[in-house]
C-alpha positions in Angstrom: -22.2 -31.6 -12.5 -20.1 -34.6 -11.3 -18.4 -34.9 -8.0 -15.0 -34.3 -9.5 -16.0 -31.4 -11.7 -15.6 -27.8 -10.6 -17.6 -24.9 -12.0 -15.9 -22.7 -14.5 -14.1 -19.8 -12.9 -12.1 -17.0 -14.3 -8.8 -16.4 -12.5 -7.2 -13.1 -13.2 -3.5 -12.8 -13.0 -1.8 -9.9 -11.3 -0.7 -8.7 -14.8 -4.2 -8.9 -16.3 -5.6 -6.9 -13.4 -2.9 -4.3 -13.8 -3.6 -4.2 -17.6 -7.3 -3.8 -17.0 -6.8 -0.9 -14.5 -3.9 0.5 -16.5 -1.6 0.4 -13.4 1.4 -1.6 -12.3 0.4 -4.1 -9.7 3.3 -4.9 -7.4 4.2 -8.4 -6.4 4.6 -7.3 -2.8 2.8 -4.6 -0.8 3.8 -3.6 2.7 1.1 -1.7 4.6 2.3 0.6 7.4 -0.1 2.4 9.7 1.4 5.7 10.8 0.5 8.6 13.1 2.9 11.4 13.9 5.9 9.5 12.4 7.5 12.3 10.4 11.0 11.3 11.6 10.4 7.6 11.1 9.2 7.5 7.5 12.6 8.0 5.7 14.5 5.6 8.0 11.8 3.0 7.6 12.0 3.3 3.8 15.8 3.2 3.8 15.8 0.1 5.9 12.9 -1.8 4.3 13.3 -0.8 0.7 16.5 -2.8 0.0 14.9 -5.9 1.7 11.8 -5.6 -0.5 14.1 -5.2 -3.6 15.7 -8.6 -2.8 12.5 -10.4 -1.7 10.4 -9.2 -4.7 13.1 -10.4 -7.0 12.4 -7.9 -9.7 8.6 -8.4 -9.6 7.8 -5.0 -8.1 6.9 -3.8 -4.6 5.3 -0.9 -2.8 5.2 0.6 0.7 1.7 1.9 1.4 1.5 4.2 4.4 -1.9 4.6 6.1 -1.8 8.0 7.8 -4.2 8.0 10.7 -4.7 11.7 11.1 -1.1 12.8 11.9 -0.8 16.4 13.2 2.9 16.6 12.3 4.7 16.4 9.0 4.2 12.7 8.4 2.3 13.2 5.2 4.8 15.7 3.7 7.5 13.2 4.6 5.7 10.4 2.6 5.0 12.8 -0.3 8.7 13.7 -0.4 9.6 10.0 -0.4 7.1 9.4 -3.2 8.7 12.1 -5.3 11.9 10.2 -5.1 10.3 6.7 -5.5 6.8 6.2 -6.9 6.6 2.9 -5.1 6.1 4.8 -1.9 2.4 5.7 -1.5 0.0 7.0 1.1 -3.7 6.8 2.1 -4.9 9.4 4.5 -7.6 8.6 7.0 -10.1 11.4 6.8 -11.5 10.8 10.2 -14.1 8.7 11.9 -16.7 9.0 9.1 -16.6 5.7 7.2 -17.6 7.6 4.0 -14.5 9.8 4.2 -11.7 7.5 5.2 -10.2 4.2 4.5 -9.7 3.3 8.1 -12.5 4.7 10.3 -12.0 5.1 14.0 -14.2 2.5 15.7 -12.7 2.9 19.1 -15.7 4.9 20.5 
């Protein structure tokens, strides 16, 4: 292979990945860690949603809340928001066991 030649590579577009997985892949994802933020979820969405709408310029967006073991009604607040707008999503940390959660607690 010459110095100016690059190996063949397959580059998947956002659309082709979405088609392969049978899901809509948003142009912009905002990841928000939360813990005991039940009163903050709706105001955050109300404030950030319109900004994302402008920035994504019709290409799609999502807000992905990562709930780090809230003991209040944070998750029900996210679920309620999702019922109004499917672009609002949640991942729940199942604790410090890496096999159970997306964001294991490594502080100890």
